[in-house]
C-alpha positions, 0 to 999 in steps of 0.5 A, a space after each residue: 094574792 089579794 093585797 099589795 106589799 110596800 117595801 123600803 129596801 135596805 138601807 135608809 135610817 135606823 131611828 125612824 121609817 122612811 115615810 114613803 110607804 106609810 104615805 102610800 098605805 094611808 092613801 090606799 086605805 082611802 081607796 079600799 085597796 089592801 096593803 101591807 108594808 115592810 121596812 126591810 132595812 131595819 129588819 135586816 139590821 136587827 137581824 144582823 146585830 144579834 149574837 147568832 149572826 155575829 158568830 156567823 160573821 166571825 166564823 166567815 172572817 176566819 175561814 175566808 182569811 180576811 183579817 187583813 188589818 190590825 183593826 179587824 184582828 183586834 175586833 176578832 180577838 175581842 169577839 166574845 166581848 161583842 157576842 156578850 154585849 150586842 143584844 144589850 147595846 141594841 136594846 139600849 138604843 131602842 130605849 129599852 134598857 135606859 139603865 145601861 147608860 151608865 155602864 156604857 158611859 163609863 167606857 169600861 163596858 164595850 170593846 173598842 176598835 178604831 172608831 173610838 180613836 176620835 173620843 180624845 177629840 170629842 171628850 170636850 163635846 160630850 163631857 158636859 152631856 148626860 149619860 144617855 147621850 154620851 152612852 148613845 154616842 159610844 154605842 154608835 161607835 161600837 156598831 160602826 166598828 162592827 160595821 167596819 168589820 163586816 165591810 172588811 171581811 164579809 160584805 164590802 158593800 155594807 153600810 148603815 144608811 146605804 148599801 152598794 151605793 156606788 152601783 146606784 150613783 151616776 149609773 148612766 148604764 146598767 152594765 155594772 149593776 147588772 153584773 153585780 146581780 149575776 154574782 153570788 149573793 153576799 152575806 147581807 143579801 142572804 139575810 135580806 132575802 131570807 127576811 123577804 121570803 118570811 114576809 111573803 110567806 105562804 100568801 104572796 101579794 098580788 104586787 110588791 112595790 119597792 120605794 127607792 129613795 136613794 142610790 143606796 137603796 137601789 142594789 137591794 131593790 133589784 136583788 129583792 126583785 130578782 129573788 121574787 121573779 125567781 121564786 114567785 113568778 105570779 107576783 108583779 114587781 114595781 119600783 117608784 120613789 125619789 131615785 127613779 123620780 130623779 134618775 130613771 126618767 129616761 131609762 131605756 135598757 130592756 134588762 132593767 125590766 127582767 127585774 121590775 115589771 113597772 117603774 113609776 115616776 113622781 107621786 105614786 098614789 094614782 100610778 099604783 091605783 091604776 096598776 092595781 086596777 089593771 092587775 085585778 081586771 086586765 080585761 077591756 071591760 075595765 075602764 082603766 084598761 092599759 091606761 097608766 100614769 107616768 109608768 115605764 113598762 115593756 111593750 112589743 119588746 121595747 121600753 114604753 112610757 105609758 102616760 095615757 090615763 087622763 085622770 088627774 093626780 090626787 090633791 094633797 088634801 085628799 091622799 089620806 093620813 100616813 099609816 105606819 101600821 105594820 112597821 116595828 115602831 118600838 124597835 127602831 134604833 136611836 144613834 148619835 154619830 157625831 156631836 152635832 146638835 142638828 145631826 142628832 135630830 136626824 138619827 136620834 129619836 123616832 119622828 112622825 114624818 109629814 109634808 106641809 106642802 108638795 113641792 117648793 113654794 119658791 122653786 127658783 134656785 138654779 142648782 135645784 131640780 126645779 123642772 121636776 114634779 117634786 119641786 116644781 108642782 107646789 101645793 100646800 095642805 090646809 093647816 087644819 087638815 095637817 093638825 088633824 093628821 098630826 092628832 091621828 098619828 099621835 093616836 096611831 103611833 104613840 109619838 108626838 114628835 114630827 118632822 116635816 119633810 118639805 123642800 121648804 116649808 112656807 112661812 104663812 102655812 107654818 104660822 097657820 099651823 102654829 096657830 092651829 096647834 096652839 088653838 087645840 092646846 096640843 103639846 108637840 115637838 116639830 121641826 122642818 126645812 125652810 128658806 131663810 126669807 124675810 117673812 120669818 120675823 122675830 115675832 113669827 119665830 116666837 109663835 113657832 117656838 110656842 107651838 113646839 118648833 125646836 129646830 129649822 134647817 135652810 140653805 145659806 149655800 154660798 155666803 156671797 150676795 153676788 152668788 146668791 143672786 146668781 143662784 136666785 136664792 131670793 135672799 141676801 147674807 144680811 137677811 140670813 143673819 137677821 132671820 137666823 138671829 130671830 130663830 135663835 133668840 126664839 130658842 129654835 136651833 138653826 142648821 145651815 146647808 153651805 155650798 162651795 164650788 158653784 159655777 164662776 165662784 172665785 177663790 176670793 168668794 170662797 174665802 169671804 163665804 167662810 168669813 161670813 160663816 165664821 161671823 154667823 157662828 161667833 154671833 151665835 145665830 147658827 148652831 149647826 152647818 154642813 159644807 157640800 161641794 156643788 154638784 151639777 144635776 141634769 134637771 136643774 137650770 144650771 144643768 139645762 143651760 150650762 153655757 149660761 153659767 160658765 161650765 162645760 158638761 161632759 154628756 154620756 149616753 144614757 140608758 139607765 140613770 141620769 142625774 149627776 153630770 160631770 162638768 168642767 168649770 171654765 174658771 179652772 179653780 180646783 174647788 176640791 182643795 177647799 174641802 178639808 179646810 172648810 169642814 175642819 173650820 166648821 167643825 171648830 166653829 160649831 163647838 165655839 172654838 178658833 173664831 180668832 184663827 186667820 182663815 189662811 190657817 185652815 188651808 195648806 195652800 195660799 189664800 187671799 185675805 178676806 174682804 168682808 168687814 169684820 163687823 158685817 154680821 154684827 151690824 146686820 143683826 142690829 137692824 130692826 123691822 118696823 112692826 107698825 108698818 105691817 098693819 095687815 098682820 095678825 095680833 095674837 097673845 101666847 102668854 099666860 092669863 094676866 092678873 089685873 089689879 083695879 084697886 087704884 082709881 087712876 091706873 091699872 096694874 097688870 101682872 104677867 106670867 110665863 113659864 119662868 118669870 112674873 112682872 108687873 106694870 101700871 098704866 093710866 086706867 083707860 090705857 090699862 083697860 084697853 091693854 087688858 081687853 086686847 090681851 083677852 081678845 087676842 087669847 080667844 082662839 075661837 074667834 077671828 084673829 085680830 089684825 094690827 089695823 083692827 086694834 089701831 082702829 079700836 084704840 081710844 085715841 089718836 094714832 100718835 097716842 097709839 104709837 106712843 103706847 106701842 113703843 112704851 116700856 110697858 108694851 115692850 114688856 107685854 110683847 116680851 111676854 107673848 103679844 105677837 104680830 104675825 
């Protein structure tokens, strides 16, 4: 019992580890605290989808007489096909049998059930894709068919990225979850606990720490904790992570602590260190004796919140590099669920997860949990340290793809990160979440792309300036159009989060928002999106002052989870009715279709005509920024080394190169030499970066002369090849 065991319970992602345990293990390394980690979700999936386990499932389905639907009976009838193909499909999705793609893509290799019914709709989306992507999609449908069979016949709670999610979502009281835990274990529970027992083995850890990010992980975490309490009574059991951080801030039901000894909130580094210190030395001689940080425990027969430690939380620069050691990085499964380019980033391929900054630098959106630490406590990491960590992770994992999981990555830090990546001549691929704010200029977007940025996602929310102001989003629709256009022009894919049903939103605003979204997709500046209905959370500004937003909450007695709040919108509008039409229209827009459909055709009820100008977005995209007004911005050269021809006395010919093209231009000798020297200086990554103010001052002529040169066709060409003001 000389170590901690960090566990992510089933289920999160199939393609890459959820990063919380790797973050914690990296921190514990800096403190010399021995720790192991386990992604129990991927372990269960890999065990479940084997020939042996499938035979057990099919036998249980037959014995239990649960083959109630034609779909289940079809899958059962094709069981030998599933037994014969499951190992190959899993191996292919792990990247280990790429040659199997052609057979899978032929559509004559895999057994097909109801999930394949959508193929007729998706043929146009996948017809032009390569064998690998089409095969991944078909293999994903195959696994989803099996998942449907498992849900129908042996375990109704099963789901690839969530398990018994209903029991964890908005569970104001513990009663239902507690009752489920008194029932016999399900088939998937049995596999989970078998693998957990194998991991613990003959050398139990001093403590097991469950990181529970989502409601869909909660049931399994409790089931595993129950098992540990029954079989390893000397092992302390803890829970932390995104779910308790948002939902369990006022837990008071004593029964919860029959399963967990401790529940910690917010950043886990210091709470776990203090818990470890108290487990190792529970005596009063320990300077941390009974001093905890944001930790629920039972004391004197009641739930007690111990936040007595005066020690400060660790800064982001001091928590160490995430450590993925012990996780089966070569066994994760890449899937493609839908023909959406952004969704494939979340589910296809393995990404090293990092965070540029703790919290959100904006922290004002009224629908967001801005009162909680994970949003409200903003703290960036130095760009040089970030790239140090990226290089460490490349060495550790063999992967050079990075997903920065920020709430909203800060533009200035993204710029510095990109410059540092380019300075070190690294070849990386990365993507992140942003705000569509004005600091993302066309030149900054090009710099980010040059450093390896391939995609961004951000919240457009309701595409209405009135509602964006009410949300305190800090952007306008026109600004969003220009920023998304800049990213798209730079070759960076854009995904937009879209919202409907925000308090006081009218039917007219919903229709107008859809028209804005239609124009954005038609203009090609957004490639992916997702509509979600507004949800009221207890820790958001709307949740804390609902009267100011025209809604009436329906409060419940809270003894367990508290986040989602039911409410009545005083407008009386049934926002649910818009869901299908909004999502159907978006599906078509993402595939470049139906832009000419009248908006009313997406709904089976009457809606007003849009009031948005049909050229609103096109006009917004025509507006340009005066770069010369930003004299404190940095000037960098990310193009190739230019070739200089000085054969003619009166002028200098400069030839520029990029990955695809070559172009030349000539300037009068003095101007040409100045431009050549400027490119050389701006390409030197080791010297201090130049500002626009500096190069204007250094120009051998008047400001008017500089302006004339800067706005000339020759300098337009230089900027096109990589002279950027950022």
